[in-house]
C-alpha positions in Angstrom: 16.1 -12.0 17.4 14.1 -12.0 20.6 11.1 -9.7 20.7 11.5 -6.7 23.0 15.1 -5.9 22.2 15.0 -3.4 19.3 12.6 -1.9 16.8 13.5 -0.5 13.3 11.1 2.1 11.9 8.5 1.0 14.4 7.6 3.1 17.4 5.3 1.3 19.8 6.5 0.8 23.3 8.2 -2.4 24.4 11.7 -2.2 22.9 14.9 -1.2 24.6 16.4 0.6 21.5 14.9 2.1 18.4 16.4 2.7 15.0 15.2 5.1 12.3 16.4 4.5 8.7 15.3 7.9 7.4 12.8 10.8 8.0 10.1 10.0 5.5 6.6 10.0 7.0 5.8 6.4 6.3 8.8 5.4 8.4 8.1 7.8 11.3 4.4 7.0 11.7 4.0 6.7 15.5 6.7 9.2 16.4 5.6 12.4 18.0 7.0 15.2 20.1 5.9 13.3 23.2 7.5 10.0 22.2 10.0 8.9 24.9 10.2 5.1 25.0 14.0 4.6 24.7 17.1 5.8 22.9 16.6 6.4 19.2 19.5 5.7 16.8 19.8 7.5 13.5 22.2 9.3 11.2 23.4 12.8 11.9 21.4 14.3 9.0 18.2 12.7 10.2 18.9 13.9 13.8 19.2 17.5 12.5 15.7 17.3 11.1 14.0 16.3 14.3 13.5 19.8 15.7 11.6 20.9 12.6 9.7 17.7 12.1 8.8 17.0 15.7 9.0 20.4 17.7 9.5 19.7 21.3 10.9 16.2 20.9 13.4 15.3 23.6 16.6 15.5 21.7 18.5 13.8 24.5 17.0 10.5 23.3 18.8 10.7 20.0 22.0 8.7 19.4 23.8 9.7 16.3 25.2 6.8 14.3 28.2 7.5 12.1 28.6 6.1 8.6 31.8 4.1 8.9 33.2 0.6 8.7 33.4 0.4 12.5 30.8 -1.6 14.4 29.1 -0.1 17.4 27.9 -2.0 20.4 24.8 -1.8 22.6 24.2 -3.7 25.8 20.6 -4.9 26.3 18.7 -7.4 28.5 16.8 -10.4 27.4 13.1 -9.7 28.1 12.5 -13.4 28.9 15.6 -14.4 30.9 17.0 -11.1 32.1 20.5 -12.1 30.9 22.7 -9.6 29.1 22.5 -9.4 25.3 25.3 -7.7 23.3 24.1 -6.1 20.0 26.5 -4.9 17.4 25.3 -2.7 14.6 26.6 -0.9 11.5 25.1 2.0 9.5 25.6 2.1 5.7 24.5 4.8 3.3 21.2 3.8 1.7 21.3 6.4 -1.1 17.6 7.1 -0.8 17.2 10.6 0.6 19.4 12.8 2.8 20.2 10.9 6.0 18.9 7.5 4.9 20.9 4.5 6.1 20.7 0.7 6.2 21.3 -1.0 9.5 23.2 -4.3 9.9 22.8 -6.1 13.2 24.7 -9.1 14.6 24.9 -11.0 17.9 24.2 -14.4 19.3 20.9 -14.4 17.3 22.8 -14.2 14.0 23.2 -11.4 11.4 20.4 -9.3 9.9 20.5 -6.5 7.3 17.6 -4.0 7.2 17.8 -1.8 4.1 15.0 0.7 4.8 14.2 2.4 1.6 17.3 2.3 -0.7 18.7 2.9 -4.2 21.6 0.7 -5.1 23.0 1.9 -8.4 26.0 0.6 -10.1 27.8 3.9 -9.8 26.9 4.4 -6.1 29.4 5.6 -3.5 32.2 3.1 -3.4 32.6 3.7 0.3 29.2 2.3 1.0 29.8 -0.7 -1.2 33.2 -1.4 0.4 31.7 -1.2 3.9 28.9 -3.6 3.0 31.1 -6.1 1.2 33.6 -6.1 4.1 30.8 -6.6 6.7 29.1 -9.5 4.9 32.4 -11.2 4.2 33.1 -11.3 7.9 29.5 -11.9 9.0 27.2 -13.6 6.4 23.7 -12.3 6.5 21.0 -14.7 7.8 18.0 -12.5 7.0 17.8 -9.6 4.6 14.9 -7.2 5.3 14.6 -5.6 1.8 13.0 -2.6 0.3 10.8 -4.4 -2.2 9.0 -1.4 -3.6 9.8 -2.2 -7.2 10.4 -5.9 -6.8 8.8 -6.8 -10.1 10.3 -7.1 -13.6 8.0 -4.5 -15.0 9.9 -1.8 -13.1 12.9 -0.9 -15.1 14.2 2.7 -15.2 17.5 4.4 -15.9 20.0 5.7 -13.4 19.1 8.9 -11.5 21.8 10.9 -13.4 20.4 9.9 -16.8 16.8 10.6 -15.7 17.9 14.0 -14.3 19.5 14.9 -17.7 16.2 13.9 -19.3 14.3 16.3 -17.0 16.8 19.1 -17.7 16.4 18.6 -21.5 12.6 18.5 -21.1 12.9 21.9 -19.4 15.1 23.2 -22.2 12.7 22.0 -24.8 10.0 24.3 -23.3 11.9 27.7 -23.2 8.8 29.8 -22.9 7.1 27.7 -20.2 7.1 27.9 -16.4 8.0 24.5 -15.0 6.5 22.7 -12.0 8.4 19.7 -10.6 6.5 17.6 -8.0 8.5 16.6 -4.9 7.9 15.5 -1.3 8.9 17.3 1.9 12.2 15.3 1.8 14.0 13.8 -1.1 14.9 14.6 -4.7 17.4 17.3 -3.5 20.1 15.9 -5.8 17.8 16.0 -8.8 17.1 19.7 -8.2 20.8 20.4 -7.6 21.7 18.7 -10.8 19.1 20.6 -12.8 20.3 23.9 -11.2 23.9 23.2 -12.1 23.1 22.1 -15.7 20.9 25.0 -16.5 22.6 27.6 -14.2 19.4 28.6 -12.5 17.9 28.9 -9.1 14.9 26.7 -8.2 11.8 27.9 -6.3 10.6 25.9 -3.3 7.9 26.7 -0.8 9.0 28.3 2.6 9.0 25.1 4.7 10.9 23.3 2.1 13.5 26.1 1.9 14.1 25.7 5.7 14.7 22.0 5.1 17.1 22.8 2.3 19.0 25.1 4.6 19.2 22.4 7.3 20.6 20.1 4.8 23.3 22.6 3.9 21.9 23.8 0.5 22.1 27.6 1.0 22.4 29.2 -2.5 20.5 27.1 -5.0 16.9 27.6 -3.8 14.6 30.6 -3.4 11.1 31.5 -2.5 11.2 34.5 -4.9 9.2 33.5 -8.0 10.6 36.4 -10.0 14.1 34.8 -9.9 13.3 31.6 -11.8 10.7 29.8 -14.0 11.4 26.4 -12.4 9.4 25.6 -9.3 9.5 22.5 -7.1 6.0 22.1 -5.6 4.5 19.7 -3.1 3.4 16.5 -4.7 -0.1 16.7 -3.2 -0.8 20.0 -5.0 0.3 18.6 -8.4 -2.7 17.9 -10.7 -4.1 18.4 -14.1 -6.6 20.9 -12.8 -3.7 23.0 -11.3 -1.8 23.0 -14.5 -4.9 23.9 -16.6 -5.5 26.9 -14.3 -1.9 28.0 -14.5 -2.0 27.8 -18.3 -4.8 30.3 -18.4 -2.2 32.8 -17.1 1.1 31.5 -18.5 2.3 28.5 -20.5 3.2 25.9 -17.9 4.2 22.2 -17.9 4.4 19.8 -14.9 7.0 17.1 -14.4 6.5 14.1 -12.0 9.8 12.3 -11.2 8.6 8.8 -10.3 9.5 5.2 -10.8 5.9 4.1 -10.9 4.4 3.3 -14.3 1.4 5.5 -13.5 1.3 7.1 -16.9 0.2 4.8 -19.7 0.9 6.9 -22.8 4.6 7.1 -23.8 5.9 10.5 -24.9 5.4 10.6 -28.7 8.0 13.2 -29.7 11.5 12.6 -31.0 13.3 11.0 -28.0 16.7 12.2 -29.2 15.5 15.8 -28.8 15.3 15.2 -25.0 18.8 13.9 -24.7 21.9 16.0 -24.1 24.4 15.8 -26.9 27.0 13.6 -25.2 27.9 10.4 -26.9 27.4 8.4 -23.7 23.8 9.5 -23.4 23.2 8.8 -27.0 24.2 5.2 -26.3 21.6 5.2 -23.5 18.8 5.8 -26.0 17.5 2.2 -26.0 17.4 2.2 -22.2 15.5 5.5 -22.2 12.6 4.2 -24.4 9.5 4.8 -22.3 11.4 6.8 -19.6 9.5 9.9 -20.5 5.7 9.8 -20.6 3.0 12.3 -21.6 -0.1 12.1 -19.4 -1.8 15.3 -20.5 -1.0 18.2 -22.9 1.1 19.8 -20.1 2.0 17.0 -17.8 5.0 14.6 -18.1 6.4 11.8 -16.0 10.1 10.9 -16.0 11.3 7.6 -14.4 13.5 9.1 -11.7 13.3 7.1 -8.6 15.0 7.0 -5.2 14.2 3.2 -4.8 16.0 0.4 -6.5 14.5 -1.0 -9.7 14.0 -4.7 -10.2 17.4 -5.3 -11.8 19.2 -3.4 -9.0 17.3 -5.3 -6.4 18.5 -8.6 -8.0 22.1 -7.4 -8.1 22.0 -6.3 -4.4 20.5 -9.7 -3.3 23.3 -11.5 -5.2 25.9 -9.3 -3.5 24.4 -9.9 0.0 23.6 -13.6 -0.6 21.3 -13.9 2.5 20.0 -17.2 3.8 16.5 -15.8 3.8 14.8 -12.4 3.1 11.6 -10.6 3.8 10.1 -7.5 2.1 9.6 -4.5 4.3 6.8 -3.0 2.1 3.4 -4.6 2.6 1.0 -1.7 2.3 -0.1 -2.1 -1.3 -1.0 -4.8 -3.8 1.6 -3.5 -6.3 4.4 -4.9 -4.2 5.8 -8.5 -4.4 7.5 -10.6 -1.7 11.1 -10.8 -2.9 11.3 -14.5 -2.3 9.0 -14.9 -5.3 11.5 -13.8 -7.8 14.8 -14.2 -5.9 14.2 -17.1 -3.6 16.5 -19.3 -5.6 19.4 -17.2 -4.3 18.4 -18.2 -0.8 17.8 -21.8 -1.8 14.0 -21.6 -1.8 12.8 -24.1 -4.4 9.2 -23.0 -4.7 7.9 -19.4 -4.8 5.6 -18.4 -1.9 3.0 -16.7 -4.0 1.5 -16.1 -7.4 3.1 -13.6 -9.8 1.8 -10.1 -9.4 -0.1 -8.9 -12.4 1.0 -5.8 -14.3 -0.7 -2.8 -12.5 -1.8 -1.1 -15.7 -3.2 -4.2 -17.3 -7.0 -4.5 -17.7 -8.0 -7.8 -16.1 -11.0 -9.5 -14.8 -12.0 -9.4 -11.2 -11.3 -13.1 -10.9 -7.6 -12.5 -11.9 -7.2 -9.9 -9.3 -8.5 -12.2 -6.7 -5.7 -14.6 -7.4 -3.1 -12.0 -6.3 -2.0 -12.0 -2.6 1.1 -10.6 -1.1 2.6 -12.2 1.9 3.3 -10.0 4.9 5.4 -10.6 8.0 3.9 -7.6 9.8 1.0 -7.3 12.2 -0.9 -5.5 9.4 -1.4 -8.7 7.4 -4.7 -9.7 8.9 -6.1 -6.2 8.4 -4.9 -6.3 4.8 -6.5 -9.7 4.1 -9.8 -8.6 5.8 -10.0 -5.5 3.6 -9.5 -7.7 0.5 -12.2 -10.0 1.6 -14.5 -7.0 2.2 -13.7 -5.8 -1.3 -14.5 -9.2 -2.8 -17.9 -9.4 -1.1 -18.8 -5.7 -1.5 -18.8 -3.1 -4.2 -15.1 -3.4 -5.2 -16.0 -3.5 -8.9 -17.9 -0.2 -8.7 -15.2 1.4 -6.6 -12.7 0.4 -9.3 -14.8 2.1 -11.9 -15.1 5.3 -9.8 -11.4 5.3 -9.3 -10.7 5.1 -13.0 -13.1 8.0 -13.6 -11.4 10.0 -10.9 -8.0 9.2 -12.4 -9.2 10.5 -15.8 -10.2 13.8 -14.2 -7.1 14.5 -12.1 -3.5 13.4 -11.8 -3.2 10.3 -9.7 -1.8 11.1 -6.2 1.1 8.8 -5.7 2.1 7.7 -2.2 5.7 8.4 -1.0 7.3 5.5 -2.7 9.5 6.8 -5.4 
């Protein structure tokens, strides 16, 4: 596609139309109340969040895209020739957070699918799957722009429903404790709703989060009154061992981090069956759940609940779409892998573009780390490479030691990737 036509989750001037996959901050970086470059296309739910996220934003710029099997059209102009360009696009539920969508684009340039952040579970909404299959049958995908957050075989975790049941059972196994669940400013709503329904309780959230819950249509489940519940959903950035230790001086408290990242190295040592509900189906999930609950500290647990697709789901999605080529959209950290490395054979790529990424929690030599490099198609690539060169030449080793010591003192602050 010619440069200067559209931008997806990028907000610099120079495009004729902009598309927002969802309202997480790493996808809105560059948006502001004063932004006014061109029309902005997004889902209805995402549009409803603009007044609270960007007060003063010119809402007349927003174009609400419906989730349906009907293609929508947009007339643009070629920046180079001035000739008309007809763009067709389709929005499909991405199952990541409220309002999240994938965008499919087609025209004389071919057909592209941009997933944004997504979770493609086997039991996902059949409507989204049907829409996608119908679209790719009619218009084969040339390039898939893929959420490659967990594009590595080490990332295996259960379905969100199973993980949510684990969290509910973890709460039940601590009947005398207050419970903290770490969440972001958007996302994990269905986890909290599932826990509320299973345990028949309300869940505390902070005031700003309660306003977001109301905007999303969740009126009765959440409260800001701490006397009504012992379960609290708290901002992820405030979630730490130090906080939990302080709270335990006043009242027994445990913390739960729902995350797909293997950031906790010590598996939960208790009887795994005690954390499962009594249904036969979940008993059969026992082997899958090995390692899904981790104990980081006396009072802190991590459960593998993620709003991104795990490695196996990514593979199934790529097989379904069967693109001619693909590119990862996540390039900001060394724990991500270009999807062509593992799945290039589906696209007919005979040789992987880069070396295998090392397991993030493996102790390795500095030389081994130097062998790892992730390809990027974004403008950030040169910056990323220059930072790595600076690390190699400077005090990267001592910084690594300092980071390990800091991690031992407080809970690792995880970026908005799960």
